[in-house]
C-alpha positions in Angstrom: 67.2 89.4 112.7 66.3 89.4 108.9 68.7 86.8 106.7 68.4 85.7 103.2 70.9 84.2 101.5 72.7 80.9 101.9 75.0 80.8 105.3 73.2 84.7 105.6 74.0 85.4 109.6 75.1 81.5 109.7 77.0 81.7 113.4 74.8 84.7 114.8 73.9 83.6 118.5 72.9 87.0 120.4 73.2 89.5 118.1 70.0 91.1 117.2 68.6 94.0 114.9 70.7 92.7 111.9 69.7 92.4 108.4 71.6 90.2 105.9 70.6 89.8 101.8 73.1 87.6 99.9 75.0 84.5 100.6 77.6 84.9 103.4 76.1 88.2 104.4 77.5 88.6 107.8 77.9 84.6 108.4 80.7 85.3 111.3 78.5 87.6 113.0 78.0 86.5 116.6 77.1 89.7 118.7 77.0 92.3 117.1 73.8 94.7 116.7 72.4 97.0 114.0 74.1 95.6 110.8 73.3 95.7 107.6 74.8 93.7 104.6 73.5 93.6 101.1 75.5 91.3 98.6 77.1 88.4 98.6 79.8 88.2 101.3 78.9 91.5 103.0 80.2 92.1 106.0 81.1 88.7 106.0 83.6 88.7 108.8 81.7 90.9 111.4 81.5 89.7 114.8 80.9 91.9 117.4 80.6 95.3 115.3 77.7 97.1 115.2 76.2 99.7 113.5 77.8 99.1 109.8 76.6 99.4 106.3 77.8 97.5 103.7 76.3 97.4 100.2 78.0 95.1 97.4 79.7 92.4 96.7 82.5 92.3 99.8 81.9 95.4 100.9 83.2 95.6 104.5 84.5 91.6 104.2 87.1 91.7 106.5 85.5 93.7 109.3 85.3 92.3 112.6 84.6 94.8 115.5 84.8 98.2 113.7 81.5 100.2 114.5 79.7 102.9 112.8 81.4 102.1 109.2 79.3 102.8 105.9 80.7 100.9 102.9 79.5 101.0 98.8 80.9 98.6 96.7 84.7 98.4 98.1 86.3 95.1 97.2 88.4 95.2 100.3 88.4 96.6 104.2 91.0 94.8 106.3 92.1 97.2 108.9 93.7 95.9 111.7 92.5 97.8 113.7 89.5 99.5 114.9 88.1 102.4 112.7 85.2 104.4 113.6 83.0 106.8 112.1 84.2 106.2 108.2 82.4 106.5 104.9 84.2 104.8 101.6 82.4 105.2 98.6 83.8 103.6 95.0 85.0 100.5 93.9 88.4 100.4 95.3 87.4 102.8 98.2 89.9 101.2 100.8 92.9 99.1 99.9 95.2 98.3 102.4 
């Protein structure tokens, strides 16, 4: 794992191959693997999800267990169900 920023990957326990750059960039990650977060709060709530990429402030911030998603600068991503294989592009790319 590689983390730069206050509380970046703070709660990581057994997760591996994660890259975080930014304050709170996946600080709730516990066992997630192969995730990339760039930006304040990017993938912040990710716990066990894998292979997701989040670029921008709060990109995929509420994603918890979803896998293989890519987000570029959306403000919110808050599904209450598991979502696979989506690409979100744009400032309001995913509104729930």
